[in-house]
C-alpha positions in Angstrom: 0.2 0.2 0.0 1.1 3.0 -0.9 2.1 5.8 2.3 -0.2 8.8 2.4 1.3 12.2 0.4 3.1 14.4 2.7 1.4 18.0 3.1 2.4 21.3 4.1 0.1 24.0 6.4 0.7 27.6 5.9 -1.2 29.9 9.0 -1.6 32.8 7.7 -1.9 35.8 11.3 -1.4 39.4 10.4 0.5 38.9 6.9 -2.9 38.4 4.6 -0.4 38.9 0.8 1.4 36.8 -1.2 3.9 39.8 -1.8 7.2 38.9 0.3 5.7 36.4 2.6 8.4 33.9 3.4 6.0 31.4 4.9 4.2 31.3 1.3 8.0 31.0 -0.3 9.0 28.1 1.6 5.4 25.9 1.2 6.3 26.4 -2.4 10.2 24.9 -2.2 9.0 22.1 -1.1 6.1 21.3 -3.9 4.3 19.7 -1.5 0.4 20.3 -1.8 -0.7 22.9 0.4 -3.4 24.3 2.8 -3.3 27.7 3.9 -5.5 28.6 6.8 -6.5 31.8 8.8 -7.7 31.0 11.9 -10.0 33.9 13.9 -8.7 33.0 17.5 -11.2 35.1 20.0 -10.5 31.9 22.8 -6.5 31.7 23.6 -5.0 32.9 26.6 -3.9 35.8 26.6 -5.6 37.4 22.8 -7.3 40.0 22.1 -10.2 40.0 20.3 -10.3 42.4 17.5 -12.3 45.3 17.8 -15.2 46.3 15.5 -13.2 48.5 12.7 -10.3 45.8 12.3 -13.2 42.9 12.0 -14.9 45.1 9.5 -11.2 45.1 7.7 -10.7 41.5 8.4 -13.7 40.1 6.3 -12.3 42.3 3.0 -9.1 41.3 3.3 -9.7 37.8 3.6 -12.7 38.7 0.7 -9.7 39.7 -1.6 -7.1 37.3 -0.3 -9.3 34.6 -0.7 -9.5 35.7 -4.4 -5.7 36.5 -5.1 -4.8 32.1 -4.0 -7.6 30.8 -6.2 -5.5 33.2 -9.0 -2.8 31.6 -7.6 -4.2 27.6 -7.5 -4.4 27.5 -3.7 -7.3 28.2 -1.5 -8.3 29.5 2.0 -9.1 27.5 4.4 -10.7 29.8 7.4 -11.3 28.4 10.6 -12.4 29.4 14.0 -11.6 28.5 17.6 -8.3 28.0 20.0 -5.5 27.7 17.5 -3.3 25.6 19.1 -6.5 23.2 18.9 -7.3 23.9 15.4 -3.6 23.4 13.9 -2.8 19.9 15.5 -6.7 19.3 14.0 -5.9 20.7 11.0 -2.8 18.8 10.8 -4.0 15.2 11.9 -7.2 15.9 8.5 -4.7 16.6 6.2 -1.3 14.8 6.5 0.6 17.6 7.1 4.2 17.6 7.3 5.0 20.9 7.4 3.6 23.8 9.8 4.7 27.3 8.4 4.2 30.9 10.0 5.2 34.3 10.1 6.5 35.3 13.2 4.6 37.0 15.6 5.6 39.3 18.9 3.4 39.6 21.4 3.4 37.7 24.4 0.4 35.2 24.3 1.0 35.4 21.0 4.7 33.8 21.6 3.7 31.1 23.8 1.4 29.9 21.2 3.5 29.9 18.7 6.0 27.9 21.1 3.8 25.4 22.0 2.8 24.3 18.4 6.6 24.2 17.8 6.7 21.9 20.5 3.7 19.8 20.1 4.9 19.4 16.3 8.6 18.2 17.7 7.1 15.7 19.7 4.7 14.5 16.8 7.5 14.2 14.0 6.6 17.4 12.0 9.0 20.0 11.4 7.4 23.4 12.2 9.3 26.8 10.5 8.5 30.4 11.0 10.0 33.3 9.0 10.5 36.9 9.4 8.0 38.7 7.5 6.6 41.9 9.6 9.0 44.0 11.4 12.6 45.2 9.2 14.2 44.3 12.4 13.6 41.8 15.3 12.9 42.9 18.8 16.0 40.6 19.8 18.1 41.8 17.0 18.5 45.4 18.6 19.7 45.3 22.2 21.4 48.1 24.2 25.2 47.6 25.1 23.9 46.0 28.1 21.8 43.6 26.2 18.4 45.2 27.6 15.6 46.5 25.2 15.6 50.3 24.3 13.9 52.8 26.0 14.3 55.5 23.7 13.2 55.8 20.3 16.7 58.4 19.3 19.4 55.8 19.7 17.0 53.0 19.1 16.4 53.5 15.5 20.1 55.0 15.6 21.0 51.2 15.8 18.3 49.9 13.4 19.5 51.8 10.7 23.4 50.9 12.0 22.6 47.1 11.8 22.4 47.1 7.7 19.6 47.2 5.1 16.9 45.1 5.9 16.6 42.2 3.2 14.8 42.3 0.4 11.5 41.6 -0.4 10.3 38.0 -2.0 8.3 37.9 -5.2 5.0 37.2 -4.6 4.9 33.1 -6.4 2.9 33.3 -9.8 1.7 29.2 -8.8 1.1 27.7 -5.3 0.9 24.2 -4.0 -2.5 22.9 -5.4 -4.2 21.8 -1.6 -4.9 18.2 -0.7 -7.7 16.3 -2.7 -9.7 13.5 -1.4 -9.9 12.6 2.6 -6.7 15.1 2.5 -8.8 17.9 1.6 -9.7 20.4 4.4 -13.2 22.1 5.2 -13.4 25.7 5.8 -15.3 27.5 7.2 -18.1 30.0 5.2 -16.6 33.9 6.0 -19.9 34.7 5.9 -20.9 32.9 9.1 -18.2 34.6 11.3 -20.0 38.0 11.5 -17.2 39.8 11.4 -19.7 42.9 9.3 -21.6 45.5 11.5 -25.3 45.4 12.1 -27.9 46.7 13.1 -27.1 49.1 12.9 -24.7 48.7 9.9 -21.8 51.7 10.5 -19.6 51.4 8.0 -20.7 53.0 4.9 -18.0 55.8 5.5 -15.2 52.9 6.1 -16.2 51.4 2.7 -16.0 54.4 1.0 -12.4 55.4 2.6 -10.5 52.4 2.0 -10.0 49.7 -0.4 -9.1 46.3 2.0 -6.3 43.5 0.7 -3.3 43.8 -1.2 -3.9 45.5 -4.4 -5.2 48.4 -2.2 -2.1 48.5 0.0 0.0 48.5 -3.3 -2.5 51.1 -4.2 -1.6 53.6 -1.3 1.9 53.3 -1.6 1.7 53.7 -5.2 0.1 56.7 -4.6 1.6 58.1 -2.0 5.3 57.5 -3.4 3.5 59.6 -6.7 2.4 62.6 -4.4 3.4 63.4 -0.9 6.2 61.6 0.2 8.2 64.8 -0.8 7.1 66.8 1.3 5.9 64.5 3.9 7.9 66.6 6.7 5.5 69.1 6.4 2.8 67.4 4.5 2.0 64.9 7.3 1.0 67.8 10.0 -1.6 69.2 8.0 -4.6 66.9 8.5 -6.6 69.3 5.9 -4.8 67.5 3.0 -3.2 64.3 1.5 -0.2 64.3 3.1 0.8 60.6 4.8 0.4 57.6 3.2 -2.6 55.9 5.3 -0.8 52.6 4.6 -1.1 52.1 8.4 -4.1 49.4 8.3 -2.5 47.3 5.6 0.4 47.2 7.7 -1.3 45.8 10.2 -2.7 43.6 8.6 0.2 42.7 6.9 -1.6 43.4 3.4 1.9 45.1 2.6 5.4 44.3 4.0 7.0 46.8 5.7 10.4 45.2 3.5 8.7 46.3 0.2 8.0 49.7 1.6 11.3 50.5 2.5 12.6 49.2 -0.7 10.2 50.6 -2.6 11.3 53.7 -1.0 15.0 53.7 -1.8 14.2 52.6 -5.5 11.9 56.1 -6.0 14.0 58.0 -4.0 17.5 56.3 -3.9 19.9 59.8 -2.5 19.5 59.6 1.5 19.7 63.4 1.0 15.5 63.1 0.3 14.8 64.6 4.1 11.1 64.0 3.7 11.5 60.7 2.9 13.7 59.9 5.7 11.1 61.4 7.9 8.9 58.6 6.2 11.3 56.2 7.2 11.6 57.1 10.9 8.1 56.4 11.2 8.7 52.9 9.9 10.8 52.6 13.0 8.5 54.3 15.5 6.5 51.3 14.4 9.0 49.0 15.4 9.7 50.8 18.6 6.6 50.0 19.3 6.6 46.7 18.8 10.1 45.8 20.8 7.8 47.4 23.8 5.3 45.6 23.5 7.6 42.4 23.1 9.6 43.3 26.2 6.3 44.4 28.3 3.6 42.3 26.5 1.1 44.0 29.4 1.4 47.0 27.5 -2.0 47.6 26.5 -3.2 47.6 30.6 -0.2 48.4 32.7 1.9 50.8 33.5 5.2 51.2 31.3 6.3 53.9 34.0 4.8 52.1 37.3 5.7 54.8 39.3 2.2 56.2 37.3 0.5 53.5 38.9 -0.1 56.4 41.6 -1.5 58.8 39.3 -4.4 60.2 40.1 -6.5 60.0 37.4 -10.0 61.7 37.5 -13.4 59.4 36.7 -14.9 61.6 33.4 -18.6 61.9 34.0 -20.9 59.6 31.2 -21.0 62.9 29.9 -17.7 64.0 29.2 -16.8 60.7 28.2 -19.8 60.2 25.1 -19.1 63.9 24.6 -15.1 62.8 23.7 -16.1 59.6 22.1 -18.6 61.1 19.7 -16.9 64.2 19.0 -19.2 66.9 20.7 -16.4 68.5 23.3 -17.1 71.3 22.0 -13.2 72.1 20.6 -13.1 71.4 17.0 -9.9 69.8 16.4 -10.8 67.2 18.8 -14.4 67.0 17.9 -13.5 67.0 13.7 -10.7 64.1 14.4 -13.2 62.3 16.7 -16.1 62.4 13.8 -13.5 61.5 12.1 -12.3 58.2 13.4 -16.2 57.4 13.5 -16.5 57.9 10.0 -13.5 56.4 8.5 -12.0 54.1 11.0 -8.7 56.6 11.5 -7.8 59.8 12.6 -4.8 62.2 11.2 -1.7 61.2 13.6 -2.0 65.0 14.6 -4.9 65.3 15.7 -4.9 61.8 17.5 -2.3 63.5 19.3 -4.6 66.4 20.4 -8.1 64.1 20.7 -5.8 61.9 23.6 -4.1 65.0 25.3 -7.6 66.1 25.7 -8.8 63.0 27.3 -5.9 62.3 29.5 -4.8 65.8 30.1 -7.8 68.3 29.9 -10.4 65.4 31.4 -7.6 63.3 33.3 -8.8 60.0 32.4 -7.0 57.4 32.4 -5.1 56.0 29.2 -6.7 53.0 29.4 -10.3 53.7 28.3 -9.4 55.5 25.1 -7.0 53.0 24.6 -9.9 50.8 24.5 -11.8 52.8 21.9 -9.5 54.1 19.4 -8.9 49.7 19.8 -12.6 49.5 18.9 -12.9 52.1 16.2 -9.5 52.3 14.7 -9.0 50.2 11.6 -5.3 50.1 12.2 -5.7 49.4 16.0 -2.5 47.2 16.3 -1.3 45.4 19.9 1.8 47.5 20.1 0.8 51.1 18.7 -2.0 51.3 20.1 -1.1 51.3 23.8 2.4 52.2 23.3 1.0 55.9 21.8 -1.1 56.2 24.2 0.9 55.3 27.2 2.9 58.3 25.6 0.8 60.7 25.3 -0.4 60.0 29.1 2.9 60.4 30.1 3.7 56.5 31.6 5.4 55.3 28.3 8.6 55.0 26.8 10.3 58.1 25.4 6.9 59.8 26.4 5.6 63.3 26.3 6.8 65.2 29.0 3.9 65.2 31.5 4.0 69.3 30.5 3.5 69.1 27.2 -0.7 69.7 27.2 -1.7 69.7 23.0 -3.8 73.0 23.1 -6.7 72.0 20.2 -6.9 76.1 19.7 -3.6 76.2 19.1 -3.2 73.5 17.2 -6.1 74.0 15.0 -4.8 77.8 13.8 -1.7 76.1 13.7 -2.1 72.9 11.4 -5.6 74.3 10.0 -5.4 77.6 9.4 -8.2 77.6 7.4 -10.6 75.5 8.7 -10.5 72.9 5.9 -10.2 69.9 8.2 -12.7 71.2 10.5 -15.3 72.0 8.3 -14.8 68.5 6.0 -16.0 66.3 9.4 -18.4 69.5 11.8 -20.8 70.8 8.9 -22.4 73.0 11.5 -19.6 75.0 11.6 -19.2 75.4 7.7 -20.8 79.2 7.7 -17.7 80.5 10.1 -14.8 82.2 8.7 -11.8 81.0 8.9 -10.7 82.9 12.7 -14.3 82.5 14.5 -14.4 78.7 13.4 -11.3 77.6 15.6 -13.2 79.0 18.9 -16.7 79.0 18.0 -17.9 79.7 22.0 -17.0 83.0 20.9 -20.0 83.3 18.2 -23.4 83.7 19.9 -25.7 83.6 17.5 -24.4 79.7 16.8 -26.4 76.8 17.1 -26.1 72.8 16.7 -23.0 73.0 18.1 -22.3 72.4 22.1 -20.0 74.4 24.4 -17.0 73.2 25.8 -17.1 70.6 28.2 -14.2 71.7 30.3 -12.1 75.0 30.0 -9.1 74.8 28.8 -6.8 77.0 31.5 -8.6 75.3 34.6 -7.9 71.7 33.6 -4.4 72.3 32.1 -4.1 73.5 35.4 -5.6 70.8 37.0 -3.7 68.2 34.9 -0.2 70.3 35.8 -0.8 70.2 39.6 -1.9 66.2 39.5 1.9 65.8 37.6 3.8 67.6 39.9 2.1 65.7 43.0 3.5 62.4 41.0 6.1 64.0 40.6 6.6 65.2 44.5 5.6 61.7 45.4 8.8 59.7 43.6 11.5 62.3 45.0 9.9 61.7 48.2 
């Protein structure tokens, strides 16, 4: 009797692409019948379930990926449940000899992957993992004492001094077909996962704004390189223009690799003296820094990076204050425009994110975890590293943190970065009739209707925040 044909499994996670996908490239080298699987794991210990906006993105990204795999002669298998149990069962069903994946860097994810590698070794399977989603893996960039960096600038200097990131791998033109007969893997139906919002369906603005999937990612990159890249240094701060790449959700779901982005920039702008492009590369570096922070601090989303902030006297915002912030009705146009942009599109301009976050944690003195949880649910680009790291940066409790006395004034910020009020008018139509000066301080217009008064005074709330931060500083000195 002939022995069963061996097969391979590629387990996709945050790498929903064919281009520059080392696990898929390795499967092509093996040439065995291939099962490509995505597992919706909302049950394994420590795995954080996706927020609503990310679930919407995932649905459409998987739809796009399934079509791309079919064109390459393969298929996408969908399974739901604890990943370790699902992988074991799938390996038994398909007669897998090889299990391949691209590495993850969160604590629970690394523990889960280690368990599957151990099980594979015990059962005679080969489990291989690959670097795919970070330019510099956390354990490769360390301080002179061997520990993780706590400040971005020396971290990024060490990264760039360590050598050029590897060249991206081409997308395979053809993938080994799945097993047949008894070796064929059963797949869930994507619709049965119910990732899309219903009752109500709030996703119309997301659909108008985004093209999830690998093709959409490459379109975004091309548009950025053809336009805003050369003026990124200034353009990235102006919310009323298309001055940023908007690649963040595509990178978050791995629809494009950072290696592809890095080298496409190199090809388009080979000269090192292009400063704006260098600034964009450093933003890729900040993403890498956030992942190093999470690698060293797996509880980054729930625990203060700086333990002294465990004594910080956050104030519980009233339900009305928190709702006003979430709905973009604080009375401060820049904050409100940003929060409405977030709700409508699942994304917010980075300059405005800083102002909106500062308003919550400093003017309202709300615990940063409240804001982090809201962004986790509403951002299409919320990932496990950048979301908590950036919130802690604003709050002052994080690594390389914004100093406690840096409190973003939303009026000053909007006057400086949206002087004509273009961004404000786009997302707050009730302010559209106001002129370029009045729109930044609408509470000074006695006849204005339909827009709320400020929920808190800026001078008073600033003084309260500074006093609270000073109290923490004094406790530390004692």
